[in-house]
C-alpha positions in Angstrom: -14.9 56.8 -36.3 -12.7 54.3 -34.5 -14.3 51.1 -33.2 -13.2 50.3 -29.6 -14.0 47.3 -27.5 -13.9 47.6 -23.7 -13.7 44.3 -21.8 -15.0 44.9 -18.3 -18.2 46.7 -17.1 -16.9 47.7 -13.7 -15.9 51.2 -12.7 -12.7 51.7 -14.7 -14.1 49.9 -17.8 -17.2 52.1 -17.7 -15.2 55.3 -17.1 -12.9 54.5 -20.0 -15.9 53.8 -22.2 -17.2 57.3 -21.5 -13.7 58.8 -22.2 -13.5 57.0 -25.5 -17.0 57.8 -26.6 -16.6 61.5 -25.7 -13.4 61.5 -27.8 -15.4 60.5 -30.8 -15.1 56.6 -30.9 -17.7 53.9 -31.4 -17.5 51.9 -28.1 -18.8 48.4 -27.3 -18.6 47.3 -23.7 -18.3 43.6 -23.0 -19.7 42.1 -19.7 -20.6 38.7 -18.3 -23.9 39.4 -16.6 -26.8 39.6 -18.9 -29.0 41.6 -16.5 -26.3 44.3 -16.2 -25.8 44.4 -20.0 -29.6 44.7 -20.5 -29.8 47.5 -18.0 -26.9 49.4 -19.7 -28.5 49.0 -23.1 -32.0 50.0 -21.9 -31.1 52.9 -19.6 -27.8 54.0 -21.1 -26.4 54.1 -17.6 -24.3 51.7 -15.5 -26.4 52.3 -12.4 -24.5 49.7 -10.3 -21.4 51.8 -10.3 -22.3 55.3 -11.5 -26.0 56.1 -10.9 -27.1 59.2 -12.6 -24.2 59.3 -15.1 -25.6 58.9 -18.6 -23.4 57.0 -21.0 -22.8 58.6 -24.4 -25.1 57.4 -27.3 -22.1 55.9 -29.0 -21.6 53.3 -26.2 -23.2 49.9 -26.5 -23.0 46.8 -24.4 -22.9 43.1 -25.1 -22.1 39.7 -23.6 -20.6 38.5 -26.9 -16.8 39.1 -27.2 -16.9 38.3 -31.0 -19.5 41.1 -31.6 -17.3 43.6 -29.7 -14.1 42.6 -31.4 -15.3 42.6 -34.9 -13.6 45.5 -36.7 -12.1 46.9 -33.4 -9.0 49.0 -33.8 -8.4 48.8 -30.1 -9.5 46.4 -27.4 -9.2 47.7 -23.9 -8.9 45.1 -21.1 -10.3 46.2 -17.8 -10.8 42.9 -15.9 -9.3 41.6 -12.7 -5.6 40.9 -13.3 -5.8 37.3 -12.0 -8.5 36.4 -14.6 -6.6 37.8 -17.6 -4.9 34.6 -18.7 -8.0 32.4 -18.7 -10.2 35.0 -20.4 -7.7 36.0 -23.0 -7.1 32.4 -23.9 -10.9 32.1 -24.6 -10.9 35.4 -26.7 -7.7 35.3 -28.6 -9.0 33.6 -31.7 -11.7 36.3 -32.0 -9.3 39.2 -32.3 -8.8 40.8 -35.7 -5.2 40.7 -37.1 -4.8 44.5 -36.8 -6.4 45.0 -33.3 -4.2 46.5 -30.6 -4.7 45.2 -27.1 -4.6 47.9 -24.4 -4.2 47.0 -20.8 -6.0 49.1 -18.2 -5.1 46.6 -15.4 -2.8 47.4 -12.5 -1.7 44.1 -11.2 0.9 41.3 -11.5 -0.1 37.7 -12.1 0.2 35.7 -9.0 2.5 32.7 -9.4 4.5 34.1 -12.3 4.9 37.8 -11.2 4.4 38.7 -14.8 3.1 42.1 -15.9 -0.2 42.3 -17.8 1.4 43.1 -21.1 3.7 40.1 -20.6 0.7 37.8 -20.1 -1.1 39.3 -23.1 1.9 38.7 -25.4 2.5 35.2 -24.0 -1.2 34.1 -24.5 -1.7 35.7 -27.9 1.8 35.6 -29.4 1.4 39.2 -30.5 4.4 41.4 -31.1 5.2 44.5 -29.0 3.5 46.8 -31.5 0.1 45.2 -30.8 0.2 45.6 -27.0 0.0 48.9 -25.1 -0.9 50.1 -21.6 -2.8 53.1 -20.1 -2.0 54.3 -16.6 -2.0 57.3 -14.4 -4.1 58.9 -11.7 -7.3 57.1 -12.8 -9.9 57.5 -10.0 -12.9 56.2 -12.0 -15.8 58.1 -10.2 -14.1 61.4 -11.0 -13.4 60.5 -14.6 -16.9 59.2 -15.2 -18.2 62.5 -14.0 -15.9 64.2 -16.6 -13.6 65.9 -14.1 -10.2 67.0 -15.6 -7.6 64.2 -15.5 -4.5 63.0 -17.4 -2.9 59.7 -18.1 -0.1 58.1 -20.1 -0.5 55.7 -22.9 2.7 53.6 -23.4 3.7 51.5 -26.4 7.0 50.4 -27.9 5.6 51.5 -31.3 5.3 55.3 -31.6 2.6 55.2 -34.2 0.4 53.0 -32.0 1.0 55.4 -29.0 0.0 58.4 -31.1 -3.1 56.6 -32.4 -4.1 55.7 -28.8 -3.4 59.2 -27.7 -5.8 60.5 -30.4 -8.4 57.9 -29.4 -8.6 59.0 -25.7 -7.6 62.7 -25.7 -10.6 65.0 -25.1 -11.9 68.1 -23.3 -11.4 66.7 -19.8 -9.0 63.8 -20.3 -5.5 64.7 -21.5 -3.3 61.8 -22.7 0.5 61.8 -22.9 2.5 59.2 -24.8 5.5 57.1 -23.6 7.6 54.2 -24.8 8.5 52.8 -21.3 5.8 50.1 -21.1 7.5 48.4 -18.2 7.9 51.5 -16.1 4.3 52.6 -16.7 3.0 49.2 -15.7 5.2 48.9 -12.6 4.1 52.3 -11.4 0.5 51.3 -11.5 1.1 48.0 -9.8 3.3 49.1 -6.9 1.3 52.2 -6.1 -1.6 49.8 -5.1 0.7 48.2 -2.5 1.8 51.5 -1.1 -1.8 52.6 -1.1 -2.6 49.7 1.2 0.2 50.8 3.5 -1.0 54.4 3.6 -4.6 53.2 4.3 -3.4 50.9 7.1 -1.6 53.9 8.7 -4.7 56.0 8.3 -6.8 53.3 9.9 -4.4 53.2 12.9 -4.9 56.9 13.4 -1.6 58.2 12.2 -1.4 61.6 10.5 0.1 63.2 7.4 3.7 62.9 8.4 3.4 59.1 8.4 1.5 59.1 5.1 4.0 61.4 3.4 6.8 59.2 4.6 5.2 56.1 3.2 4.4 57.8 -0.1 7.9 59.1 -0.5 9.7 55.9 0.5 7.2 53.9 -1.4 8.1 55.8 -4.5 11.8 55.0 -3.8 10.9 51.3 -3.6 9.1 51.5 -7.0 12.0 53.3 -8.6 14.5 50.7 -7.2 12.4 47.8 -8.7 12.1 49.7 -12.0 15.8 50.3 -12.2 16.5 46.6 -11.6 14.2 45.7 -14.4 15.5 48.3 -16.8 12.7 50.8 -16.7 13.3 54.5 -17.4 13.7 56.2 -13.9 12.0 59.4 -15.1 8.8 57.4 -15.6 8.3 57.2 -11.8 8.3 61.0 -11.4 5.5 61.3 -14.0 1.8 60.6 -14.2 2.1 56.8 -14.1 4.5 57.0 -11.1 4.1 59.9 -8.7 0.8 61.0 -10.1 -0.9 57.7 -9.7 0.7 57.1 -6.3 -0.6 60.4 -4.9 -4.1 59.9 -6.2 -4.3 56.4 -4.7 -2.8 57.3 -1.4 -4.7 60.5 -0.8 -8.2 59.8 -2.0 -11.0 58.0 -0.2 -12.2 56.9 -3.6 -9.2 54.5 -3.9 -10.2 50.9 -3.2 -6.6 50.0 -2.1 -6.4 52.8 0.4 -9.9 52.1 1.7 -9.1 48.4 2.1 -6.0 49.4 4.1 -8.0 51.7 6.3 -10.2 48.7 7.3 -7.2 46.6 8.1 -5.7 49.3 10.1 -8.8 49.5 12.2 -8.6 45.9 13.0 -10.8 44.2 10.5 -9.8 40.8 9.0 -9.0 40.3 5.4 -12.4 38.8 4.8 -14.2 41.6 6.7 -12.3 44.3 4.7 -13.2 42.6 1.4 -16.8 42.6 2.5 -16.7 46.3 3.1 -15.0 47.3 -0.1 -16.9 44.7 -2.2 -14.9 45.2 -5.4 -11.6 43.9 -6.7 -8.6 45.3 -4.8 -5.6 44.6 -7.0 -3.0 45.4 -4.4 -4.2 42.6 -2.1 -3.4 39.9 -4.7 -0.5 41.6 -6.4 1.6 42.5 -3.3 2.9 39.0 -3.0 3.9 39.0 -6.7 5.6 42.4 -6.3 7.7 40.9 -3.4 8.5 37.8 -5.5 9.6 40.0 -8.4 11.8 42.1 -6.0 13.3 39.0 -4.5 14.2 37.6 -7.9 16.2 40.8 -8.6 17.6 41.4 -5.2 15.6 44.6 -4.6 14.8 45.7 -1.0 11.2 46.7 -0.6 10.4 47.0 3.2 7.1 48.7 2.9 5.9 46.0 0.4 7.2 43.4 2.8 5.2 44.9 5.6 2.0 45.0 3.6 2.4 41.3 2.7 3.0 40.4 6.3 -0.2 42.2 7.4 -2.4 41.2 4.5 -1.3 37.6 3.9 0.6 36.4 7.0 -1.9 37.8 9.6 0.7 40.0 11.4 -0.6 42.8 13.5 -0.2 46.3 11.9 1.3 47.8 15.1 3.9 45.0 15.3 4.9 45.4 11.7 5.1 49.2 12.0 7.5 48.8 14.9 9.7 46.5 12.7 9.5 49.0 9.8 10.6 51.9 12.0 13.5 50.0 13.7 15.2 48.9 10.5 18.9 49.8 10.3 19.5 53.5 9.6 20.8 54.6 6.2 21.4 57.7 4.0 18.7 59.0 1.7 20.2 59.2 -1.8 19.2 58.6 -5.4 18.1 55.0 -5.9 18.1 54.0 -2.2 
């Protein structure tokens, strides 16, 4: 039985812990709040996020990172992207020499515009073979309730990818392997920004034509950025690209989409955050996405619009007008 540590007791960390345990692994969740850990241990349920969903018997919880990491084959990181560097700096000396770190995070680091696997490698000094990423249409409430879903596990090391595939594949969670770590990560990051845009449009009362346009052109933006960075273009037509984008933009379970809806209805950033309550990665990462695009000369007008609304206080109606009156062009591959 594999030993897996899962850092993060929020929705996605909990859902992945269920997936891993149902696939036959011994799972230790790591959280910060003693009262939450005690409740999970006593009741075998993370009632704060998934009331009524019983955790498998092979899931335990602790506040001690060293306890969770001891003997762990895989350590899954499901914490807010902007806290990764500080937390991993504190944990790195506790990690066993053979443990593979797996990012479940879908954000870029503000200030550096680095992907999560880049931050992991920079902080730990690990080689590419010890860092991987899982992404795809991962709406946590559905997965926690064991509804059928699929995702991609990406690693530059094929053996690591196959081991991770075996660790997560189960009766309701199907896992595919990939080697395009960069593309898989970018798909998960940019889809949050496009999800905000779709939510804003929905909050403004626009219909499915508007949303389909944003999804399609948002995918084009993602692919342009990926191409500039050297990602495999086919990645963006798969689960970690189109699949994740559709789930995020279509579902009311998506935090990014829900946050956008509140903005589209006229709420302020602070009011929208109070409504959603949880971490909304797209709100922080949209500026870093735009910074990355600027560095590489990539045009991302939808992402620009989201940044203007979320961080510059521009009115959604005003920014929509600017987006719709941009110079006309042909639709062709890569544009």
